[in-house]
Backbone bond lengths (Angstrom), bond angles and torsions (degrees), N, CA, C in turn:
res aa  C-N    CA-C-N  psi(-1)  N-CA   C-N-CA  omega(-1)  CA-C   N-CA-C  phi
1 X - - - 1.435 - - 1.522 108.39 -
2 X 1.325 116.18 132.24 1.457 118.86 -179.37 1.522 110.50 -70.38
3 X 1.322 115.94 161.10 1.460 120.98 -178.65 1.524 111.41 -61.64
4 X 1.313 116.96 -43.66 1.477 119.87 179.00 1.529 112.28 -60.25
5 X 1.325 116.58 -42.30 1.457 120.74 177.85 1.510 110.72 -63.72
6 X 1.336 115.84 -45.23 1.461 120.87 -179.72 1.539 110.40 -61.20
7 X 1.322 116.25 -42.18 1.451 120.47 179.08 1.521 111.25 -64.02
8 X 1.325 116.82 -43.27 1.454 119.74 178.66 1.536 111.40 -61.50
9 X 1.334 116.16 -40.97 1.470 120.32 177.74 1.528 110.60 -65.21
10 X 1.322 116.67 -39.41 1.461 120.89 -179.39 1.545 111.32 -69.81
11 X 1.323 117.32 -31.76 1.468 120.66 174.70 1.523 109.36 -63.37
12 X 1.336 116.13 -47.47 1.473 120.15 179.64 1.532 110.04 -60.60
13 X 1.324 117.47 -44.59 1.465 121.01 -179.15 1.533 110.75 -63.60
14 X 1.308 117.73 -41.02 1.470 121.13 -179.92 1.533 110.72 -66.81
15 X 1.337 115.71 -36.13 1.467 119.57 177.48 1.545 110.18 -65.11
16 X 1.322 115.85 -44.92 1.461 119.69 179.96 1.523 111.52 -64.42
17 X 1.354 115.65 -38.60 1.477 120.38 -178.58 1.536 110.65 -81.05
18 X 1.310 117.23 -7.20 1.469 122.97 -176.16 1.527 111.49 55.14
19 X 1.347 114.20 40.71 1.473 121.94 178.22 1.538 106.70 -92.37
20 X 1.319 115.54 92.45 1.461 121.92 -172.36 1.529 112.24 -62.07
21 X 1.334 118.35 -44.70 1.458 120.81 -178.03 1.514 111.33 -63.63
22 X 1.339 116.57 -47.29 1.481 120.63 -179.31 1.522 108.44 -63.33
23 X 1.302 118.18 -41.69 1.474 121.74 -179.93 1.523 109.90 -60.32
24 X 1.326 118.10 -49.21 1.463 121.39 179.38 1.515 111.81 -60.90
25 X 1.325 115.90 -43.54 1.471 120.69 -177.04 1.543 111.12 -65.89
26 X 1.312 115.62 -47.31 1.474 119.83 -177.70 1.528 109.22 -67.17
27 X 1.323 117.99 -38.44 1.467 120.45 176.51 1.522 110.42 -62.03
28 X 1.335 117.58 -40.22 1.467 120.63 179.45 1.535 111.06 -64.80
29 X 1.343 116.05 -35.91 1.478 119.13 176.29 1.522 109.28 -64.11
30 X 1.329 116.00 -46.40 1.471 120.11 -178.81 1.531 109.95 -61.72
31 X 1.311 117.14 -41.25 1.468 121.14 179.65 1.527 111.42 -59.77
32 X 1.315 116.56 -46.18 1.472 120.08 -179.53 1.522 110.94 -65.27
33 X 1.325 117.06 -39.33 1.474 121.17 178.97 1.530 109.63 -63.71
34 X 1.345 117.03 -45.12 1.454 120.28 179.86 1.528 111.17 -64.41
35 X 1.329 117.11 -38.47 1.467 120.28 177.68 1.527 110.75 -63.32
36 X 1.305 115.88 -42.17 1.475 120.97 179.55 1.540 110.26 -65.41
37 X 1.328 116.40 -38.17 1.453 119.70 178.27 1.523 111.88 -63.07
38 X 1.331 116.91 -38.31 1.457 119.61 178.87 1.520 110.36 -67.17
39 X 1.303 117.66 -29.44 1.471 120.87 178.37 1.530 111.66 -71.34
40 X 1.344 116.85 -33.51 1.466 118.93 -177.25 1.533 113.29 -89.83
41 X 1.316 117.39 -11.63 1.491 120.36 -178.98 1.523 114.23 -58.22
42 X 1.341 118.61 -42.91 1.470 117.54 179.34 1.527 114.04 -56.33
43 X 1.316 117.00 -24.29 1.472 119.73 179.06 1.509 112.25 -84.61
44 X 1.355 116.81 4.32 1.462 120.43 176.11 1.529 113.33 94.17
45 X 1.285 116.78 1.97 1.462 121.25 -177.83 1.524 109.20 -94.91
46 X 1.330 117.84 124.25 1.475 120.53 -176.16 1.524 111.13 -81.87
47 X 1.330 117.24 -44.97 1.454 121.65 -176.57 1.512 109.61 -124.56
48 X 1.337 115.50 161.35 1.467 120.66 177.48 1.521 110.11 -71.97
49 X 1.303 116.23 146.35 1.460 120.37 172.76 1.525 108.27 -75.03
50 X 1.279 116.75 167.70 1.461 120.60 178.49 1.525 110.83 -60.63
51 X 1.332 116.74 -37.56 1.469 121.12 179.22 1.536 110.20 -66.30
52 X 1.307 117.05 -39.29 1.466 120.15 179.43 1.534 110.04 -68.44
53 X 1.320 117.20 -39.34 1.480 119.98 176.77 1.511 109.80 -62.97
54 X 1.309 116.68 -42.26 1.472 121.63 177.76 1.519 111.82 -60.71
55 X 1.330 114.61 -39.84 1.469 120.98 179.00 1.534 109.47 -62.80
56 X 1.330 116.67 -44.36 1.471 120.73 -178.92 1.530 109.22 -62.80
57 X 1.336 116.34 -47.39 1.472 119.66 -179.57 1.527 111.79 -62.81
58 X 1.319 116.54 -40.00 1.479 120.71 179.27 1.533 109.67 -64.05
59 X 1.305 115.72 -40.23 1.463 120.15 179.53 1.532 110.45 -64.77
60 X 1.308 117.49 -42.90 1.462 121.21 177.83 1.539 111.15 -63.09
61 X 1.313 116.21 -40.81 1.467 120.82 178.90 1.537 109.72 -64.79
62 X 1.304 116.57 -43.03 1.464 120.89 -179.79 1.529 110.59 -62.97
63 X 1.342 116.91 -41.09 1.454 120.52 177.92 1.522 110.49 -60.06
64 X 1.331 116.86 -42.12 1.461 120.32 179.49 1.527 111.14 -64.89
65 X 1.337 116.97 -43.11 1.476 120.57 178.83 1.504 110.03 -60.90
66 X 1.317 117.60 -43.82 1.474 120.90 179.35 1.517 110.93 -62.51
67 X 1.336 115.51 -41.76 1.473 120.19 179.85 1.539 111.33 -64.57
68 X 1.343 115.64 -40.70 1.461 119.78 179.10 1.532 109.18 -59.89
69 X 1.314 115.41 -46.81 1.465 120.56 -178.96 1.556 110.28 -59.89
70 X 1.337 116.44 -44.85 1.461 120.28 178.94 1.519 112.59 -63.72
71 X 1.336 116.58 -40.62 1.456 119.01 179.85 1.519 111.75 -68.35
72 X 1.349 117.21 -35.69 1.464 119.74 176.42 1.535 109.97 -62.66
73 X 1.333 116.28 -42.78 1.469 120.49 179.39 1.522 111.58 -62.80
74 X 1.341 116.43 -34.78 1.455 120.92 -179.07 1.515 113.45 -85.91
75 X 1.357 116.05 -1.92 1.447 119.82 179.16 1.519 114.20 76.62
76 X 1.324 116.12 19.26 1.476 120.45 -179.52 1.532 109.11 -100.31
77 X 1.325 114.45 75.05 1.474 119.49 -176.66 1.549 111.38 -66.06
78 X 1.331 117.73 -29.53 1.470 120.17 178.91 1.508 111.12 -63.22
79 X 1.348 116.50 -43.92 1.465 120.19 178.99 1.528 111.22 -71.68
80 X 1.336 116.15 -36.45 1.466 119.86 177.99 1.528 110.06 -62.39
81 X 1.327 116.73 -40.29 1.474 120.68 179.03 1.533 111.36 -63.48
82 X 1.334 116.15 -41.49 1.490 119.43 178.74 1.530 110.17 -63.13
83 X 1.330 116.28 -44.36 1.461 119.81 178.99 1.543 111.21 -63.05
84 X 1.325 116.04 -37.51 1.470 120.26 178.84 1.514 110.68 -64.51
85 X 1.333 116.63 -38.66 1.480 120.21 177.06 1.527 110.84 -65.25
86 X 1.322 116.27 -41.37 1.475 120.24 177.07 1.541 110.17 -63.83
87 X 1.322 115.51 -41.49 1.466 119.64 179.70 1.522 110.43 -60.48
88 X 1.322 117.00 -41.79 1.471 121.38 -179.88 1.551 109.21 -60.64
89 X 1.314 116.81 -40.14 1.479 121.15 -179.85 1.538 109.41 -67.14
90 X 1.335 117.31 -44.35 1.469 120.65 -179.94 1.530 110.32 -63.29
91 X 1.333 116.74 -38.90 1.481 121.06 -178.01 1.519 112.24 -65.77
92 X 1.337 117.08 -20.83 1.481 119.78 177.15 1.526 110.36 -63.29
93 X 1.315 117.73 -26.19 1.468 123.06 -178.07 1.525 112.75 -91.18
94 X 1.319 115.65 -14.02 1.467 119.71 -179.87 1.520 109.05 -86.82
95 X 1.348 116.30 157.01 1.482 118.50 175.22 1.530 109.73 -65.14
96 X 1.312 116.64 159.69 1.438 121.30 179.32 1.533 110.42 -56.19
97 X 1.337 115.76 128.71 1.467 120.13 -179.48 1.520 109.91 -74.22
98 X 1.306 115.41 143.77 1.470 120.82 178.29 1.516 109.31 -77.91
99 X 1.321 116.24 150.85 1.459 120.86 175.52 1.505 108.50 -77.69
100 X 1.318 116.54 165.19 1.458 120.36 179.90 1.544 110.30 -61.51
101 X 1.317 117.31 -37.82 1.479 121.44 179.27 1.529 110.15 -64.02
102 X 1.348 117.15 -40.85 1.462 120.23 -179.99 1.533 110.59 -67.33
103 X 1.324 116.67 -39.06 1.471 120.77 177.84 1.531 109.51 -64.65
104 X 1.339 116.10 -44.97 1.463 121.04 179.54 1.530 111.39 -59.65
105 X 1.331 117.68 -44.35 1.447 120.84 178.78 1.528 111.47 -62.58
106 X 1.340 116.08 -41.69 1.448 122.06 178.71 1.547 109.82 -61.14
107 X 1.326 115.57 -45.45 1.470 120.70 -179.34 1.524 111.06 -64.38
108 X 1.331 116.30 -41.36 1.474 120.26 178.62 1.532 110.35 -59.73
109 X 1.327 116.21 -43.39 1.478 120.02 177.57 1.529 111.33 -62.93
110 X 1.317 115.98 -43.14 1.464 122.18 -179.34 1.539 110.54 -64.19
111 X 1.326 117.43 -40.33 1.459 121.37 178.50 1.533 109.41 -63.57
112 X 1.323 116.83 -40.11 1.466 120.60 178.19 1.534 110.94 -65.19
113 X 1.360 115.74 -43.83 1.450 121.36 -179.07 1.530 112.34 -63.39
114 X 1.344 115.60 -41.79 1.455 119.22 -175.12 1.528 112.53 -85.15
115 X 1.329 116.77 -15.99 1.472 120.91 -178.66 1.505 111.94 75.01
116 X 1.322 117.92 21.99 1.456 121.44 179.54 1.528 109.64 -68.22
117 X 1.339 115.80 138.44 1.468 118.85 -177.69 1.524 114.29 -127.06
118 X 1.317 116.78 -22.74 1.468 118.29 -177.14 1.545 110.04 -140.63
119 X 1.332 114.66 177.87 1.441 120.72 -178.97 1.529 111.97 -61.55
120 X 1.325 117.09 -22.72 1.472 121.17 177.70 1.536 110.76 -65.43
121 X 1.308 116.03 -25.07 1.486 121.30 -178.22 1.519 112.86 -90.97
122 X 1.323 116.88 9.53 1.468 120.78 -175.92 1.543 112.10 -55.93
123 X 1.318 116.33 -39.84 1.470 120.94 -179.80 1.524 112.25 -61.07
124 X 1.348 116.63 -35.72 1.461 121.80 179.29 1.520 110.15 -60.56
125 X 1.320 114.56 -34.17 1.493 118.87 -175.31 1.541 111.42 -92.25
126 X 1.318 116.53 -41.82 1.464 119.71 -174.91 1.528 113.55 -63.26
127 X 1.348 117.29 -42.08 1.462 119.97 -179.84 1.518 112.69 -55.59
128 X 1.328 117.07 -60.54 1.458 119.59 -179.82 1.541 112.83 -63.39
129 X 1.327 116.40 -35.12 1.489 119.53 -178.47 1.518 109.19 -63.69
130 X 1.318 118.33 -47.71 1.464 120.80 -177.77 1.522 111.08 -67.00
131 X 1.342 115.35 -34.40 1.460 118.70 179.81 1.523 110.80 -66.47
132 X 1.334 116.65 -43.18 1.456 120.61 -176.89 1.523 113.79 -81.88
133 X 1.329 117.28 -24.73 1.464 120.59 -178.02 1.531 112.83 -100.44
134 X 1.315 116.48 3.84 1.478 120.78 -176.62 1.525 111.34 -51.26
135 X 1.320 115.25 126.24 1.458 121.06 178.26 1.510 114.74 82.63
136 X 1.356 116.68 -14.89 1.454 119.34 -179.13 1.509 113.29 -107.90
137 X 1.349 116.57 -7.67 1.455 120.04 179.52 1.520 109.43 -151.50
138 X 1.331 115.95 145.07 1.458 122.40 178.96 1.523 108.99 -70.31
139 X 1.341 116.72 129.42 1.454 121.86 -178.04 1.511 113.49 -58.52
140 X 1.329 117.59 -38.78 1.470 121.25 179.77 1.535 110.30 -64.75
141 X 1.331 115.75 -39.06 1.449 119.39 178.79 1.520 111.75 -65.91
142 X 1.340 115.22 -41.54 1.453 120.51 179.25 1.536 109.21 -62.86
143 X 1.319 116.27 -46.80 1.462 121.47 179.83 1.512 111.23 -58.61
144 X 1.316 117.66 -45.75 1.462 121.88 -178.23 1.542 109.98 -62.01
145 X 1.350 115.82 -42.92 1.479 118.64 179.35 1.523 111.91 -66.44
146 X 1.319 117.70 -39.44 1.468 120.52 179.73 1.539 108.68 -64.86
147 X 1.325 116.62 -43.17 1.474 121.54 178.09 1.534 111.72 -56.92
148 X 1.329 115.33 -48.50 1.476 117.95 -178.93 1.515 111.58 -66.04
149 X 1.325 116.54 -37.57 1.477 119.73 -178.57 1.564 110.65 -68.14
150 X 1.310 116.68 -34.87 1.469 120.38 -177.08 1.522 111.98 -95.31
151 X 1.295 116.81 5.53 1.472 120.56 177.54 1.499 113.75 70.97
152 X 1.331 116.88 35.31 1.459 121.13 -177.97 1.496 115.61 -91.26
């Protein structure tokens, strides 16, 4: 089932269940996807590719994480909790996130493959890592692990 179809089905289900938060969150996902589709139409593309959909969802998740952090700093736990609930709903559409151990193992393999030895070689590792882990791992976490592995 395509993401757009799944989202439409989830909107209907949330309406029937009268789940206001889920309905708002899923509608916001649909809105962003439709906006992105209108941006790519001039290039002859009718729908978003799976990678582009993943990028949209990752961006929405990152926005929620940033908002949660800001609300915690401001002492607004009520708003942080709402953002966390929205984040949980968005994450349902993302691929299963890798554990820190899985990311570390992947990075170790990549370092061996690229022959990276120091912090100067970080670019050699980060480019392919982010490309292959896109949507499955937080970029900041990947960067921190690469830094520690390369002694940066």
